[in-house]
Structures are given as C-alpha cells and as structure tokens.
PDB file with SEQRES, HELIX, SHEET and CRYST1 records, atoms N, CA, C and O in Angstrom:
SEQRES   1 A   63  UNK UNK UNK UNK UNK UNK UNK UNK UNK UNK UNK UNK UNK          
SEQRES   2 A   63  UNK UNK UNK UNK UNK UNK UNK UNK UNK UNK UNK UNK UNK          
SEQRES   3 A   63  UNK UNK UNK UNK UNK UNK UNK UNK UNK UNK UNK UNK UNK          
SEQRES   4 A   63  UNK UNK UNK UNK UNK UNK UNK UNK UNK UNK UNK UNK UNK          
SEQRES   5 A   63  UNK UNK UNK UNK UNK UNK UNK UNK UNK UNK UNK                  
HELIX    1 AA1 UNK A    5  UNK A    8  1                                   4    
HELIX    2 AA2 UNK A   14  UNK A   62  1                                  49    
CRYST1    1.000    1.000    1.000  90.00  90.00  90.00 P 1           1          
ATOM      1  N   UNK A   1      32.744  33.703 -24.755  1.00  0.00           N  
ATOM      2  CA  UNK A   1      31.909  34.003 -23.624  1.00  0.00           C  
ATOM      3  C   UNK A   1      31.636  32.706 -22.868  1.00  0.00           C  
ATOM      4  O   UNK A   1      31.154  31.729 -23.441  1.00  0.00           O  
ATOM      5  N   UNK A   2      31.946  32.711 -21.593  1.00  0.00           N  
ATOM      6  CA  UNK A   2      31.765  31.520 -20.765  1.00  0.00           C  
ATOM      7  C   UNK A   2      30.321  31.421 -20.323  1.00  0.00           C  
ATOM      8  O   UNK A   2      29.702  32.416 -19.947  1.00  0.00           O  
ATOM      9  N   UNK A   3      29.796  30.221 -20.373  1.00  0.00           N  
ATOM     10  CA  UNK A   3      28.414  30.034 -19.938  1.00  0.00           C  
ATOM     11  C   UNK A   3      28.412  29.338 -18.574  1.00  0.00           C  
ATOM     12  O   UNK A   3      29.291  28.534 -18.265  1.00  0.00           O  
ATOM     13  N   UNK A   4      27.435  29.660 -17.798  1.00  0.00           N  
ATOM     14  CA  UNK A   4      27.316  29.041 -16.485  1.00  0.00           C  
ATOM     15  C   UNK A   4      26.724  27.628 -16.648  1.00  0.00           C  
ATOM     16  O   UNK A   4      26.111  27.349 -17.679  1.00  0.00           O  
ATOM     17  N   UNK A   5      26.886  26.752 -15.682  1.00  0.00           N  
ATOM     18  CA  UNK A   5      26.334  25.396 -15.787  1.00  0.00           C  
ATOM     19  C   UNK A   5      24.811  25.397 -15.933  1.00  0.00           C  
ATOM     20  O   UNK A   5      24.238  24.479 -16.520  1.00  0.00           O  
ATOM     21  N   UNK A   6      24.171  26.420 -15.401  1.00  0.00           N  
ATOM     22  CA  UNK A   6      22.720  26.476 -15.485  1.00  0.00           C  
ATOM     23  C   UNK A   6      22.226  26.903 -16.862  1.00  0.00           C  
ATOM     24  O   UNK A   6      21.042  26.750 -17.162  1.00  0.00           O  
ATOM     25  N   UNK A   7      23.089  27.422 -17.686  1.00  0.00           N  
ATOM     26  CA  UNK A   7      22.666  27.884 -19.001  1.00  0.00           C  
ATOM     27  C   UNK A   7      22.302  26.710 -19.911  1.00  0.00           C  
ATOM     28  O   UNK A   7      21.401  26.834 -20.741  1.00  0.00           O  
ATOM     29  N   UNK A   8      22.984  25.584 -19.768  1.00  0.00           N  
ATOM     30  CA  UNK A   8      22.675  24.436 -20.617  1.00  0.00           C  
ATOM     31  C   UNK A   8      21.374  23.745 -20.179  1.00  0.00           C  
ATOM     32  O   UNK A   8      20.650  23.205 -21.016  1.00  0.00           O  
ATOM     33  N   UNK A   9      21.081  23.762 -18.899  1.00  0.00           N  
ATOM     34  CA  UNK A   9      19.837  23.190 -18.377  1.00  0.00           C  
ATOM     35  C   UNK A   9      19.012  24.304 -17.736  1.00  0.00           C  
ATOM     36  O   UNK A   9      19.365  24.789 -16.661  1.00  0.00           O  
ATOM     37  N   UNK A  10      17.936  24.709 -18.370  1.00  0.00           N  
ATOM     38  CA  UNK A  10      17.136  25.801 -17.806  1.00  0.00           C  
ATOM     39  C   UNK A  10      16.449  25.415 -16.492  1.00  0.00           C  
ATOM     40  O   UNK A  10      16.198  26.276 -15.649  1.00  0.00           O  
ATOM     41  N   UNK A  11      16.144  24.127 -16.316  1.00  0.00           N  
ATOM     42  CA  UNK A  11      15.472  23.654 -15.092  1.00  0.00           C  
ATOM     43  C   UNK A  11      16.243  22.465 -14.523  1.00  0.00           C  
ATOM     44  O   UNK A  11      15.870  21.318 -14.767  1.00  0.00           O  
ATOM     45  N   UNK A  12      17.305  22.722 -13.773  1.00  0.00           N  
ATOM     46  CA  UNK A  12      18.136  21.616 -13.284  1.00  0.00           C  
ATOM     47  C   UNK A  12      17.413  20.709 -12.285  1.00  0.00           C  
ATOM     48  O   UNK A  12      17.798  19.551 -12.121  1.00  0.00           O  
ATOM     49  N   UNK A  13      16.371  21.215 -11.616  1.00  0.00           N  
ATOM     50  CA  UNK A  13      15.689  20.416 -10.601  1.00  0.00           C  
ATOM     51  C   UNK A  13      14.460  19.702 -11.148  1.00  0.00           C  
ATOM     52  O   UNK A  13      13.777  18.987 -10.415  1.00  0.00           O  
ATOM     53  N   UNK A  14      14.179  19.893 -12.427  1.00  0.00           N  
ATOM     54  CA  UNK A  14      12.968  19.310 -12.991  1.00  0.00           C  
ATOM     55  C   UNK A  14      13.027  17.776 -12.965  1.00  0.00           C  
ATOM     56  O   UNK A  14      12.034  17.128 -12.636  1.00  0.00           O  
ATOM     57  N   UNK A  15      14.169  17.198 -13.303  1.00  0.00           N  
ATOM     58  CA  UNK A  15      14.325  15.745 -13.314  1.00  0.00           C  
ATOM     59  C   UNK A  15      14.277  15.210 -11.878  1.00  0.00           C  
ATOM     60  O   UNK A  15      13.693  14.156 -11.630  1.00  0.00           O  
ATOM     61  N   UNK A  16      14.877  15.919 -10.953  1.00  0.00           N  
ATOM     62  CA  UNK A  16      14.860  15.491  -9.559  1.00  0.00           C  
ATOM     63  C   UNK A  16      13.429  15.468  -9.031  1.00  0.00           C  
ATOM     64  O   UNK A  16      13.056  14.532  -8.324  1.00  0.00           O  
ATOM     65  N   UNK A  17      12.634  16.457  -9.352  1.00  0.00           N  
ATOM     66  CA  UNK A  17      11.239  16.498  -8.923  1.00  0.00           C  
ATOM     67  C   UNK A  17      10.450  15.335  -9.536  1.00  0.00           C  
ATOM     68  O   UNK A  17       9.571  14.762  -8.891  1.00  0.00           O  
ATOM     69  N   UNK A  18      10.773  14.997 -10.782  1.00  0.00           N  
ATOM     70  CA  UNK A  18      10.102  13.891 -11.443  1.00  0.00           C  
ATOM     71  C   UNK A  18      10.373  12.582 -10.688  1.00  0.00           C  
ATOM     72  O   UNK A  18       9.445  11.830 -10.390  1.00  0.00           O  
ATOM     73  N   UNK A  19      11.640  12.318 -10.383  1.00  0.00           N  
ATOM     74  CA  UNK A  19      11.984  11.096  -9.661  1.00  0.00           C  
ATOM     75  C   UNK A  19      11.405  11.090  -8.249  1.00  0.00           C  
ATOM     76  O   UNK A  19      11.016  10.037  -7.744  1.00  0.00           O  
ATOM     77  N   UNK A  20      11.347  12.250  -7.614  1.00  0.00           N  
ATOM     78  CA  UNK A  20      10.749  12.352  -6.290  1.00  0.00           C  
ATOM     79  C   UNK A  20       9.251  12.020  -6.372  1.00  0.00           C  
ATOM     80  O   UNK A  20       8.729  11.300  -5.520  1.00  0.00           O  
ATOM     81  N   UNK A  21       8.571  12.535  -7.380  1.00  0.00           N  
ATOM     82  CA  UNK A  21       7.151  12.237  -7.545  1.00  0.00           C  
ATOM     83  C   UNK A  21       6.915  10.758  -7.779  1.00  0.00           C  
ATOM     84  O   UNK A  21       5.994  10.183  -7.200  1.00  0.00           O  
ATOM     85  N   UNK A  22       7.721  10.137  -8.610  1.00  0.00           N  
ATOM     86  CA  UNK A  22       7.594   8.720  -8.895  1.00  0.00           C  
ATOM     87  C   UNK A  22       7.887   7.913  -7.622  1.00  0.00           C  
ATOM     88  O   UNK A  22       7.182   6.945  -7.336  1.00  0.00           O  
ATOM     89  N   UNK A  23       8.894   8.288  -6.871  1.00  0.00           N  
ATOM     90  CA  UNK A  23       9.229   7.592  -5.630  1.00  0.00           C  
ATOM     91  C   UNK A  23       8.112   7.672  -4.605  1.00  0.00           C  
ATOM     92  O   UNK A  23       7.809   6.682  -3.939  1.00  0.00           O  
ATOM     93  N   UNK A  24       7.500   8.835  -4.473  1.00  0.00           N  
ATOM     94  CA  UNK A  24       6.384   9.012  -3.540  1.00  0.00           C  
ATOM     95  C   UNK A  24       5.198   8.150  -3.970  1.00  0.00           C  
ATOM     96  O   UNK A  24       4.545   7.523  -3.136  1.00  0.00           O  
ATOM     97  N   UNK A  25       4.922   8.124  -5.281  1.00  0.00           N  
ATOM     98  CA  UNK A  25       3.816   7.326  -5.785  1.00  0.00           C  
ATOM     99  C   UNK A  25       4.031   5.835  -5.511  1.00  0.00           C  
ATOM    100  O   UNK A  25       3.122   5.143  -5.051  1.00  0.00           O  
ATOM    101  N   UNK A  26       5.245   5.348  -5.798  1.00  0.00           N  
ATOM    102  CA  UNK A  26       5.550   3.924  -5.567  1.00  0.00           C  
ATOM    103  C   UNK A  26       5.487   3.595  -4.088  1.00  0.00           C  
ATOM    104  O   UNK A  26       4.964   2.544  -3.718  1.00  0.00           O  
ATOM    105  N   UNK A  27       6.005   4.464  -3.236  1.00  0.00           N  
ATOM    106  CA  UNK A  27       5.965   4.243  -1.804  1.00  0.00           C  
ATOM    107  C   UNK A  27       4.523   4.203  -1.305  1.00  0.00           C  
ATOM    108  O   UNK A  27       4.170   3.335  -0.507  1.00  0.00           O  
ATOM    109  N   UNK A  28       3.704   5.117  -1.757  1.00  0.00           N  
ATOM    110  CA  UNK A  28       2.297   5.124  -1.367  1.00  0.00           C  
ATOM    111  C   UNK A  28       1.575   3.858  -1.809  1.00  0.00           C  
ATOM    112  O   UNK A  28       0.778   3.298  -1.057  1.00  0.00           O  
ATOM    113  N   UNK A  29       1.851   3.412  -3.018  1.00  0.00           N  
ATOM    114  CA  UNK A  29       1.232   2.169  -3.523  1.00  0.00           C  
ATOM    115  C   UNK A  29       1.662   0.984  -2.690  1.00  0.00           C  
ATOM    116  O   UNK A  29       0.835   0.131  -2.366  1.00  0.00           O  
ATOM    117  N   UNK A  30       2.939   0.906  -2.332  1.00  0.00           N  
ATOM    118  CA  UNK A  30       3.415  -0.212  -1.517  1.00  0.00           C  
ATOM    119  C   UNK A  30       2.807  -0.194  -0.118  1.00  0.00           C  
ATOM    120  O   UNK A  30       2.495  -1.251   0.430  1.00  0.00           O  
ATOM    121  N   UNK A  31       2.637   0.987   0.466  1.00  0.00           N  
ATOM    122  CA  UNK A  31       2.037   1.088   1.788  1.00  0.00           C  
ATOM    123  C   UNK A  31       0.579   0.639   1.726  1.00  0.00           C  
ATOM    124  O   UNK A  31       0.122  -0.090   2.606  1.00  0.00           O  
ATOM    125  N   UNK A  32      -0.156   1.062   0.703  1.00  0.00           N  
ATOM    126  CA  UNK A  32      -1.552   0.647   0.571  1.00  0.00           C  
ATOM    127  C   UNK A  32      -1.661  -0.855   0.329  1.00  0.00           C  
ATOM    128  O   UNK A  32      -2.579  -1.493   0.843  1.00  0.00           O  
ATOM    129  N   UNK A  33      -0.739  -1.429  -0.446  1.00  0.00           N  
ATOM    130  CA  UNK A  33      -0.763  -2.864  -0.702  1.00  0.00           C  
ATOM    131  C   UNK A  33      -0.515  -3.639   0.588  1.00  0.00           C  
ATOM    132  O   UNK A  33      -1.199  -4.623   0.869  1.00  0.00           O  
ATOM    133  N   UNK A  34       0.464  -3.194   1.369  1.00  0.00           N  
ATOM    134  CA  UNK A  34       0.763  -3.865   2.627  1.00  0.00           C  
ATOM    135  C   UNK A  34      -0.421  -3.740   3.604  1.00  0.00           C  
ATOM    136  O   UNK A  34      -0.758  -4.701   4.296  1.00  0.00           O  
ATOM    137  N   UNK A  35      -1.036  -2.576   3.656  1.00  0.00           N  
ATOM    138  CA  UNK A  35      -2.183  -2.358   4.542  1.00  0.00           C  
ATOM    139  C   UNK A  35      -3.355  -3.240   4.151  1.00  0.00           C  
ATOM    140  O   UNK A  35      -3.982  -3.864   5.007  1.00  0.00           O  
ATOM    141  N   UNK A  36      -3.652  -3.294   2.854  1.00  0.00           N  
ATOM    142  CA  UNK A  36      -4.791  -4.102   2.420  1.00  0.00           C  
ATOM    143  C   UNK A  36      -4.546  -5.588   2.626  1.00  0.00           C  
ATOM    144  O   UNK A  36      -5.476  -6.336   2.927  1.00  0.00           O  
ATOM    145  N   UNK A  37      -3.293  -6.024   2.466  1.00  0.00           N  
ATOM    146  CA  UNK A  37      -2.970  -7.440   2.724  1.00  0.00           C  
ATOM    147  C   UNK A  37      -3.144  -7.756   4.205  1.00  0.00           C  
ATOM    148  O   UNK A  37      -3.697  -8.799   4.555  1.00  0.00           O  
ATOM    149  N   UNK A  38      -2.684  -6.876   5.065  1.00  0.00           N  
ATOM    150  CA  UNK A  38      -2.829  -7.081   6.500  1.00  0.00           C  
ATOM    151  C   UNK A  38      -4.287  -7.097   6.918  1.00  0.00           C  
ATOM    152  O   UNK A  38      -4.705  -7.959   7.691  1.00  0.00           O  
ATOM    153  N   UNK A  39      -5.059  -6.153   6.414  1.00  0.00           N  
ATOM    154  CA  UNK A  39      -6.483  -6.094   6.764  1.00  0.00           C  
ATOM    155  C   UNK A  39      -7.209  -7.329   6.219  1.00  0.00           C  
ATOM    156  O   UNK A  39      -8.096  -7.865   6.885  1.00  0.00           O  
ATOM    157  N   UNK A  40      -6.852  -7.776   5.044  1.00  0.00           N  
ATOM    158  CA  UNK A  40      -7.459  -8.969   4.468  1.00  0.00           C  
ATOM    159  C   UNK A  40      -7.157 -10.201   5.294  1.00  0.00           C  
ATOM    160  O   UNK A  40      -8.030 -11.045   5.496  1.00  0.00           O  
ATOM    161  N   UNK A  41      -5.939 -10.312   5.769  1.00  0.00           N  
ATOM    162  CA  UNK A  41      -5.550 -11.466   6.593  1.00  0.00           C  
ATOM    163  C   UNK A  41      -6.296 -11.434   7.926  1.00  0.00           C  
ATOM    164  O   UNK A  41      -6.767 -12.471   8.392  1.00  0.00           O  
ATOM    165  N   UNK A  42      -6.407 -10.270   8.538  1.00  0.00           N  
ATOM    166  CA  UNK A  42      -7.112 -10.163   9.819  1.00  0.00           C  
ATOM    167  C   UNK A  42      -8.605 -10.423   9.647  1.00  0.00           C  
ATOM    168  O   UNK A  42      -9.220 -11.064  10.500  1.00  0.00           O  
ATOM    169  N   UNK A  43      -9.192  -9.940   8.564  1.00  0.00           N  
ATOM    170  CA  UNK A  43     -10.611 -10.173   8.327  1.00  0.00           C  
ATOM    171  C   UNK A  43     -10.880 -11.660   8.107  1.00  0.00           C  
ATOM    172  O   UNK A  43     -11.884 -12.197   8.577  1.00  0.00           O  
ATOM    173  N   UNK A  44      -9.977 -12.311   7.392  1.00  0.00           N  
ATOM    174  CA  UNK A  44     -10.135 -13.739   7.114  1.00  0.00           C  
ATOM    175  C   UNK A  44     -10.103 -14.533   8.406  1.00  0.00           C  
ATOM    176  O   UNK A  44     -10.893 -15.460   8.585  1.00  0.00           O  
ATOM    177  N   UNK A  45      -9.190 -14.176   9.316  1.00  0.00           N  
ATOM    178  CA  UNK A  45      -9.112 -14.863  10.602  1.00  0.00           C  
ATOM    179  C   UNK A  45     -10.402 -14.649  11.391  1.00  0.00           C  
ATOM    180  O   UNK A  45     -10.942 -15.594  11.965  1.00  0.00           O  
ATOM    181  N   UNK A  46     -10.891 -13.420  11.422  1.00  0.00           N  
ATOM    182  CA  UNK A  46     -12.116 -13.134  12.157  1.00  0.00           C  
ATOM    183  C   UNK A  46     -13.293 -13.879  11.535  1.00  0.00           C  
ATOM    184  O   UNK A  46     -14.149 -14.408  12.243  1.00  0.00           O  
ATOM    185  N   UNK A  47     -13.329 -13.914  10.196  1.00  0.00           N  
ATOM    186  CA  UNK A  47     -14.413 -14.593   9.510  1.00  0.00           C  
ATOM    187  C   UNK A  47     -14.401 -16.088   9.827  1.00  0.00           C  
ATOM    188  O   UNK A  47     -15.458 -16.679  10.050  1.00  0.00           O  
ATOM    189  N   UNK A  48     -13.234 -16.696   9.848  1.00  0.00           N  
ATOM    190  CA  UNK A  48     -13.131 -18.113  10.176  1.00  0.00           C  
ATOM    191  C   UNK A  48     -13.555 -18.388  11.613  1.00  0.00           C  
ATOM    192  O   UNK A  48     -14.189 -19.406  11.892  1.00  0.00           O  
ATOM    193  N   UNK A  49     -13.205 -17.477  12.532  1.00  0.00           N  
ATOM    194  CA  UNK A  49     -13.623 -17.637  13.929  1.00  0.00           C  
ATOM    195  C   UNK A  49     -15.127 -17.577  14.053  1.00  0.00           C  
ATOM    196  O   UNK A  49     -15.726 -18.359  14.791  1.00  0.00           O  
ATOM    197  N   UNK A  50     -15.749 -16.643  13.327  1.00  0.00           N  
ATOM    198  CA  UNK A  50     -17.208 -16.491  13.370  1.00  0.00           C  
ATOM    199  C   UNK A  50     -17.868 -17.743  12.791  1.00  0.00           C  
ATOM    200  O   UNK A  50     -18.857 -18.237  13.334  1.00  0.00           O  
ATOM    201  N   UNK A  51     -17.321 -18.250  11.695  1.00  0.00           N  
ATOM    202  CA  UNK A  51     -17.876 -19.454  11.089  1.00  0.00           C  
ATOM    203  C   UNK A  51     -17.743 -20.659  12.016  1.00  0.00           C  
ATOM    204  O   UNK A  51     -18.660 -21.476  12.101  1.00  0.00           O  
ATOM    205  N   UNK A  52     -16.621 -20.776  12.706  1.00  0.00           N  
ATOM    206  CA  UNK A  52     -16.421 -21.890  13.629  1.00  0.00           C  
ATOM    207  C   UNK A  52     -17.409 -21.794  14.787  1.00  0.00           C  
ATOM    208  O   UNK A  52     -17.981 -22.806  15.193  1.00  0.00           O  
ATOM    209  N   UNK A  53     -17.617 -20.598  15.322  1.00  0.00           N  
ATOM    210  CA  UNK A  53     -18.570 -20.413  16.417  1.00  0.00           C  
ATOM    211  C   UNK A  53     -19.993 -20.735  15.947  1.00  0.00           C  
ATOM    212  O   UNK A  53     -20.763 -21.348  16.686  1.00  0.00           O  
ATOM    213  N   UNK A  54     -20.341 -20.331  14.737  1.00  0.00           N  
ATOM    214  CA  UNK A  54     -21.665 -20.616  14.228  1.00  0.00           C  
ATOM    215  C   UNK A  54     -21.874 -22.112  14.043  1.00  0.00           C  
ATOM    216  O   UNK A  54     -22.942 -22.639  14.355  1.00  0.00           O  
ATOM    217  N   UNK A  55     -20.869 -22.783  13.541  1.00  0.00           N  
ATOM    218  CA  UNK A  55     -20.958 -24.229  13.359  1.00  0.00           C  
ATOM    219  C   UNK A  55     -21.084 -24.947  14.685  1.00  0.00           C  
ATOM    220  O   UNK A  55     -21.864 -25.891  14.811  1.00  0.00           O  
ATOM    221  N   UNK A  56     -20.326 -24.511  15.672  1.00  0.00           N  
ATOM    222  CA  UNK A  56     -20.397 -25.094  17.031  1.00  0.00           C  
ATOM    223  C   UNK A  56     -21.793 -24.888  17.600  1.00  0.00           C  
ATOM    224  O   UNK A  56     -22.375 -25.805  18.180  1.00  0.00           O  
ATOM    225  N   UNK A  57     -22.319 -23.704  17.437  1.00  0.00           N  
ATOM    226  CA  UNK A  57     -23.649 -23.401  17.943  1.00  0.00           C  
ATOM    227  C   UNK A  57     -24.699 -24.279  17.242  1.00  0.00           C  
ATOM    228  O   UNK A  57     -25.624 -24.778  17.883  1.00  0.00           O  
ATOM    229  N   UNK A  58     -24.550 -24.459  15.932  1.00  0.00           N  
ATOM    230  CA  UNK A  58     -25.478 -25.273  15.160  1.00  0.00           C  
ATOM    231  C   UNK A  58     -25.432 -26.734  15.601  1.00  0.00           C  
ATOM    232  O   UNK A  58     -26.475 -27.372  15.743  1.00  0.00           O  
ATOM    233  N   UNK A  59     -24.227 -27.266  15.818  1.00  0.00           N  
ATOM    234  CA  UNK A  59     -24.082 -28.648  16.243  1.00  0.00           C  
ATOM    235  C   UNK A  59     -24.669 -28.850  17.623  1.00  0.00           C  
ATOM    236  O   UNK A  59     -25.336 -29.855  17.871  1.00  0.00           O  
ATOM    237  N   UNK A  60     -24.432 -27.901  18.534  1.00  0.00           N  
ATOM    238  CA  UNK A  60     -24.980 -28.000  19.891  1.00  0.00           C  
ATOM    239  C   UNK A  60     -26.498 -27.932  19.873  1.00  0.00           C  
ATOM    240  O   UNK A  60     -27.157 -28.624  20.649  1.00  0.00           O  
ATOM    241  N   UNK A  61     -27.061 -27.107  18.998  1.00  0.00           N  
ATOM    242  CA  UNK A  61     -28.522 -26.976  18.944  1.00  0.00           C  
ATOM    243  C   UNK A  61     -29.158 -28.229  18.351  1.00  0.00           C  
ATOM    244  O   UNK A  61     -30.325 -28.506  18.629  1.00  0.00           O  
ATOM    245  N   UNK A  62     -28.430 -28.989  17.547  1.00  0.00           N  
ATOM    246  CA  UNK A  62     -28.965 -30.211  16.969  1.00  0.00           C  
ATOM    247  C   UNK A  62     -28.987 -31.353  17.977  1.00  0.00           C  
ATOM    248  O   UNK A  62     -29.753 -32.301  17.802  1.00  0.00           O  
ATOM    249  N   UNK A  63     -28.183 -31.294  19.011  1.00  0.00           N  
ATOM    250  CA  UNK A  63     -28.123 -32.371  20.013  1.00  0.00           C  
ATOM    251  C   UNK A  63     -29.288 -32.367  20.959  1.00  0.00           C  
ATOM    252  O   UNK A  63     -29.364 -33.215  21.848  1.00  0.00           O  
TER     253      UNK A  63                                                      
END                                                                             
C-alpha cells in the first residue's frame, strides 16, 4: 500500500510556522533595538543642547 507524502508528517507546516514565528520575533526585537538607539541618541543631543544653554545663561548672569 502506497502512502502519501503527508502520511509520514501529520503537520507539514508546523515547522514552517515555528520558523516564521521566530523570524517575526527576531525582526521585532531588532526594530525595537534600532528605535531605542535612535531615540537615545536624539535625546542625548537635546539634553546636551539644553545643558549648554543653561551653562551659557548661568555664565551671562554671573557677569
């Protein structure tokens, strides 16, 4: 009796769904890492600008 290819694997798409889930998770993690790095860099620049303005204001007020 000949068996069909699906008979040996009852769920042929189960492994594919697993790899798809892992790929989506890794992609989401990478996107969040890139976003947080970008936001951190922009916040740091803004923070340094605010500190420089405060220092300039302080020096001018001391004169």
